[in-house]
C-alpha positions in Angstrom: 18.8 5.8 17.4 19.6 6.8 20.8 18.6 9.9 19.8 15.1 9.0 18.8 15.0 6.7 21.9 15.2 9.7 24.4 13.2 12.0 22.5 10.5 9.1 22.4 10.7 8.3 26.1 10.6 11.7 26.8 7.5 12.6 25.3 5.6 10.0 27.0 7.1 12.2 30.4 9.9 13.8 32.1 12.9 11.3 33.2 15.9 11.4 35.0 19.2 9.8 33.4 18.7 6.4 35.0 15.4 5.7 34.3 15.9 6.9 30.7 18.9 4.6 30.4 16.9 1.8 32.3 13.6 2.5 29.5 16.7 2.6 26.6 18.2 -0.3 27.9 14.9 -2.6 27.6 14.1 -1.7 24.5 17.3 -2.3 23.1 18.1 -5.4 25.2 21.7 -6.9 25.1 21.8 -6.5 21.3 22.6 -2.6 21.6 24.0 -1.9 25.0 24.0 2.0 25.8 26.7 3.1 28.0 26.9 5.9 30.1 29.7 7.4 27.3 27.0 7.3 24.6 24.0 8.6 26.5 25.0 11.7 28.7 26.9 13.5 25.6 23.4 12.6 23.6 21.3 14.2 26.1 23.7 17.0 26.2 23.7 17.4 22.2 20.0 17.3 22.7 19.8 19.9 25.5 22.1 22.5 23.5 19.8 21.8 20.4 17.2 23.1 22.3 14.8 19.5 22.2 15.4 18.8 25.9 15.8 20.9 29.1 16.8 19.5 32.4 16.0 21.0 36.0 17.9 19.7 39.4 15.4 18.4 41.8 16.1 17.2 45.3 17.4 13.2 45.3 15.9 10.8 47.2 19.2 10.2 49.1 21.6 13.1 49.5 22.2 13.7 45.7 20.4 16.1 43.4 18.9 14.1 40.5 18.2 16.1 36.9 15.1 15.6 35.7 14.8 16.1 31.8 11.7 17.0 29.8 10.7 17.1 26.1 10.7 20.8 24.8 8.4 22.0 21.7 11.5 22.3 19.6 11.8 18.3 20.8 8.6 17.7 20.0 9.0 19.1 16.4 12.4 17.3 16.2 10.6 13.7 17.4 7.9 14.5 14.6 10.3 15.2 11.9 12.4 12.0 12.3 9.2 10.4 12.8 7.9 11.2 9.3 11.0 11.3 7.5 13.2 8.3 8.7 16.5 6.8 7.4 16.7 4.5 4.9 18.5 2.5 7.7 15.9 3.0 10.1 13.8 1.2 7.7 15.9 -1.4 6.7 17.6 -2.7 10.1 15.2 -4.4 11.8 16.5 -3.3 15.3 16.4 0.0 14.2 13.1 -0.1 12.5 11.7 -1.6 16.1 12.9 1.6 17.9 11.3 3.7 15.2 7.8 1.6 15.8 8.2 2.3 19.4 7.3 6.0 18.8 5.3 6.0 15.6 2.4 6.5 17.5 3.7 9.8 18.4 3.2 11.2 14.6 0.1 12.4 14.5 -0.9 11.7 10.9 -2.2 8.3 10.4 -1.1 8.8 6.6 1.9 9.8 7.2 2.5 6.8 9.7 1.0 4.5 6.8 3.6 6.2 4.6 6.9 4.9 7.1 4.8 1.2 7.1 4.4 1.2 3.3 8.7 2.4 3.2 9.5 -1.1 5.6 7.2 -3.5 3.2 8.8 -2.5 -0.2 12.1 -3.0 1.6 10.7 -6.8 2.5 9.4 -7.4 -0.7 12.7 -6.9 -2.3 14.0 -10.3 -2.8 17.2 -10.7 -0.2 19.0 -13.2 1.4 21.7 -13.8 3.9 23.2 -15.7 1.2 23.9 -15.6 -2.7 24.9 -18.2 -5.5 25.6 -16.8 -8.9 24.3 -13.7 -7.9 21.0 -14.3 -6.7 19.7 -14.7 -3.3 19.7 -18.4 -2.0 16.1 -20.0 -0.6 16.2 -22.2 2.8 15.8 -25.1 0.6 19.3 -24.3 -1.5 21.5 -23.7 1.3 24.2 -26.2 2.1 23.9 -26.9 6.0 20.8 -27.6 8.2 22.3 -23.9 10.1 22.1 -21.6 7.4 18.7 -23.4 6.0 17.7 -23.0 9.8 18.5 -19.5 9.4 16.6 -18.7 6.2 13.9 -20.7 7.4 13.3 -18.2 10.6 14.1 -15.4 8.5 11.2 -16.5 6.2 8.5 -16.7 8.4 9.6 -13.8 10.4 9.1 -12.1 7.2 5.8 -13.6 6.4 4.5 -12.5 10.0 5.8 -8.8 9.7 4.2 -8.2 6.1 1.0 -9.5 7.3 0.8 -7.0 10.4 2.0 -4.6 7.8 -0.7 -5.4 5.7 -3.7 -5.2 8.5 -2.1 -2.3 10.0 -1.6 -0.1 6.7 -5.4 -1.0 6.1 -6.2 0.2 9.6 -4.6 3.4 9.2 -6.0 4.3 5.6 -9.8 3.3 6.9 -9.7 0.1 4.9 -10.1 -2.2 7.8 
């Protein structure tokens, strides 16, 4: 998801590394902190792949800074990633939010709707954090108030996400 975030934020505008890190950190929050040891090797990979280019500009102080920008190949790579996200990018909530942050850069509304339909199909499949006799456990069946809370919160969040997905898919398909 780090590379997707880099490509997505650079699609918006050229940035230097510190600005890019701050934006990624704001998107991912405390759940998945971004270290320099992960960010700069990812940038280097994208530069070597021809997706990102860097140039040096004078800094506001004494040190020069590298400004990163997206190449045409980077735009294509971003579009490809958005059009065909990995299953884990659909099923993992935090990864899906990262995908959503940049889905507007996928130019085809039908392709955007297809990604959202994949998420909806995942949400529609029976699931739970806990199981009894091989079946998903409902909040009302949980043995303590803490697991009940987890399941109730997840159910409410999922219901709201399903409603948003239905509305957005309809709008993208011209049915709203």
